[in-house]
Backbone as a chain_set.jsonl record, in Angstrom:
{"seq": "MEPKDYIVIKIEGEYAYLREIGTLDEDSDVFIALALLPQGVDVGSRLHCEMLEYTII", "coords": {"N": [[194.849, -15.259, 147.965], [196.043, -14.469, 144.863], [199.194, -14.82, 143.087], [200.951, -11.896, 141.94], [202.486, -9.619, 139.633], [204.335, -6.635, 139.834], [205.279, -3.225, 139.02], [207.416, -0.69, 140.167], [206.304, 2.501, 140.277], [206.554, 4.991, 141.426], [208.229, 6.649, 144.094], [207.721, 8.025, 147.196], [208.962, 9.591, 149.841], [208.8, 7.4, 152.469], [207.305, 5.528, 151.163], [206.099, 3.471, 148.458], [204.675, 3.425, 145.202], [202.973, 1.003, 143.483], [202.27, -0.611, 140.396], [200.256, -2.961, 138.828], [201.726, -5.175, 136.544], [201.017, -5.0, 133.142], [198.713, -3.63, 133.365], [197.044, -0.573, 132.878], [195.504, 0.953, 134.424], [195.239, 3.473, 136.651], [193.792, 3.58, 138.989], [194.071, 1.182, 140.261], [196.505, 1.156, 141.477], [198.934, 0.309, 143.975], [199.763, 1.272, 147.231], [202.47, 1.171, 149.299], [204.528, 0.578, 152.184], [208.027, 1.166, 152.106], [209.575, -0.351, 153.803], [208.453, -2.848, 153.765], [209.209, -3.932, 151.425], [211.729, -5.549, 149.342], [215.265, -4.943, 149.895], [216.967, -2.476, 147.99], [215.059, -1.749, 146.15], [213.801, 0.357, 143.618], [212.544, 3.068, 141.57], [211.02, 1.706, 138.752], [211.74, -0.871, 139.3], [210.906, -4.331, 139.12], [208.543, -6.35, 140.705], [207.575, -9.359, 142.337], [204.748, -10.584, 143.894], [203.686, -12.735, 146.324], [201.71, -14.367, 148.587], [201.763, -12.107, 150.243], [204.463, -11.485, 150.249], [207.167, -9.855, 148.881], [209.344, -10.016, 146.093], [212.218, -9.19, 144.133], [212.191, -9.242, 140.629]], "CA": [[195.385, -14.187, 147.166], [196.847, -15.016, 143.76], [200.451, -14.104, 142.832], [200.883, -10.804, 140.971], [203.731, -8.92, 139.356], [204.174, -5.182, 139.87], [206.414, -2.361, 138.728], [207.429, 0.49, 141.036], [206.118, 3.658, 139.409], [206.889, 6.227, 142.118], [208.587, 6.536, 145.503], [207.559, 9.293, 147.908], [209.325, 9.404, 151.241], [208.948, 6.007, 152.895], [206.274, 4.723, 150.505], [206.231, 3.211, 147.023], [203.455, 3.165, 144.448], [203.162, -0.137, 142.589], [201.213, -0.836, 139.415], [200.296, -4.329, 138.313], [202.259, -5.255, 135.184], [199.981, -5.309, 132.16], [197.541, -2.8, 133.657], [197.253, 0.865, 132.741], [194.518, 1.571, 135.292], [195.853, 4.125, 137.803], [192.969, 3.355, 140.175], [194.447, -0.078, 140.902], [197.848, 1.275, 142.045], [199.078, -0.125, 145.364], [200.595, 2.163, 148.025], [203.022, 0.266, 150.309], [205.723, 1.063, 152.872], [209.28, 0.62, 151.593], [210.09, -1.329, 154.764], [207.877, -4.156, 153.445], [209.743, -4.349, 150.132], [213.126, -5.975, 149.425], [216.298, -3.92, 149.792], [217.406, -2.174, 146.636], [213.923, -1.394, 145.291], [213.853, 1.717, 143.104], [211.568, 3.292, 140.505], [211.274, 0.833, 137.611], [211.957, -2.256, 139.745], [209.787, -5.262, 138.943], [208.369, -7.141, 141.912], [206.614, -10.464, 142.343], [204.113, -10.658, 145.202], [202.993, -13.994, 146.592], [201.471, -14.532, 150.037], [202.18, -10.837, 150.824], [205.921, -11.39, 150.258], [207.629, -9.25, 147.623], [210.705, -10.325, 145.657], [212.598, -8.508, 142.9], [212.347, -10.155, 139.474]], "C": [[196.31, -14.773, 146.103], [198.122, -14.2, 143.571], [200.264, -13.032, 141.759], [202.266, -10.212, 140.796], [203.444, -7.433, 139.243], [205.432, -4.5, 139.374], [206.292, -1.14, 139.634], [207.365, 1.713, 140.131], [206.527, 4.968, 140.071], [207.272, 5.895, 143.551], [208.484, 7.932, 146.107], [207.85, 9.055, 149.374], [209.569, 7.937, 151.54], [207.95, 5.066, 152.23], [206.539, 4.587, 149.013], [204.847, 2.977, 146.429], [203.765, 2.056, 143.456], [201.983, -0.231, 141.637], [201.369, -2.247, 138.885], [200.768, -4.314, 136.858], [201.145, -5.703, 134.248], [198.714, -4.496, 132.361], [197.903, -1.335, 133.497], [196.336, 1.653, 133.676], [195.177, 2.142, 136.545], [195.073, 3.883, 139.089], [193.341, 2.076, 140.91], [195.872, -0.039, 141.467], [197.828, 0.902, 143.524], [200.084, 0.805, 146.04], [201.129, 1.346, 149.191], [204.302, 0.855, 150.906], [206.966, 0.379, 152.309], [209.848, -0.445, 152.52], [209.565, -2.737, 154.479], [208.405, -4.72, 152.127], [211.208, -4.75, 150.28], [214.088, -4.789, 149.308], [216.69, -3.715, 148.345], [216.29, -1.809, 145.682], [214.044, 0.071, 144.895], [212.777, 1.854, 142.027], [211.977, 2.447, 139.298], [211.541, -0.612, 138.001], [210.705, -3.076, 139.499], [209.738, -6.182, 140.157], [207.343, -8.239, 141.688], [206.064, -10.547, 143.764], [203.339, -11.969, 145.31], [202.902, -14.143, 148.106], [201.99, -13.31, 150.806], [203.688, -10.713, 151.005], [206.379, -10.922, 148.884], [209.063, -9.66, 147.349], [210.96, -9.58, 144.344], [212.768, -9.546, 141.798], [213.099, -9.458, 138.368]], "O": [[197.253, -15.496, 146.426], [198.133, -13.005, 143.867], [199.522, -13.224, 140.796], [203.11, -10.29, 141.689], [202.452, -7.018, 138.643], [206.504, -5.102, 139.313], [205.196, -0.619, 139.843], [208.26, 1.938, 139.316], [206.816, 5.948, 139.383], [206.716, 4.978, 144.156], [209.072, 8.89, 145.605], [207.079, 8.395, 150.07], [210.439, 7.307, 150.938], [207.768, 3.935, 152.68], [207.125, 5.471, 148.387], [203.966, 2.405, 147.071], [204.714, 2.16, 142.678], [200.842, 0.032, 142.016], [202.468, -2.678, 138.538], [200.271, -3.536, 136.044], [200.425, -6.662, 134.528], [197.748, -4.652, 131.614], [198.968, -0.907, 133.941], [196.39, 2.882, 133.711], [195.626, 1.388, 137.408], [195.643, 3.974, 140.176], [192.964, 1.901, 142.069], [196.398, -1.069, 141.889], [196.848, 1.142, 144.23], [201.141, 1.091, 145.478], [200.341, 0.865, 150.005], [205.06, 1.542, 150.221], [206.967, -0.828, 152.065], [210.54, -1.353, 152.06], [210.172, -3.718, 154.908], [208.087, -5.851, 151.758], [211.865, -4.34, 151.237], [213.764, -3.769, 148.7], [216.741, -4.665, 147.564], [216.552, -1.579, 144.501], [214.352, 0.924, 145.728], [212.171, 0.862, 141.622], [213.134, 2.469, 138.877], [211.568, -1.49, 137.139], [209.586, -2.585, 139.649], [210.758, -6.722, 140.583], [206.373, -8.068, 140.949], [206.829, -10.576, 144.728], [202.462, -12.265, 144.498], [203.907, -14.054, 148.811], [202.58, -13.448, 151.877], [204.147, -9.92, 151.828], [206.03, -11.511, 147.86], [209.902, -9.657, 148.25], [210.045, -9.366, 143.549], [213.397, -10.586, 141.995], [213.335, -10.049, 137.314]]}, "num_chains": 1, "name": "protein.A"}
């Protein structure tokens, strides 16, 4: 799995919707539990994902 950068576009309850930076395609949005993301993530946060580990950039 290659590293990717995402932006948090929406948070609903305990889940966040991520969109790959540079992509406008809504069909490729990722739905992930907030518990798997770093503390402090909010709408508009930019995340780097590598080896299924997310970090805020």
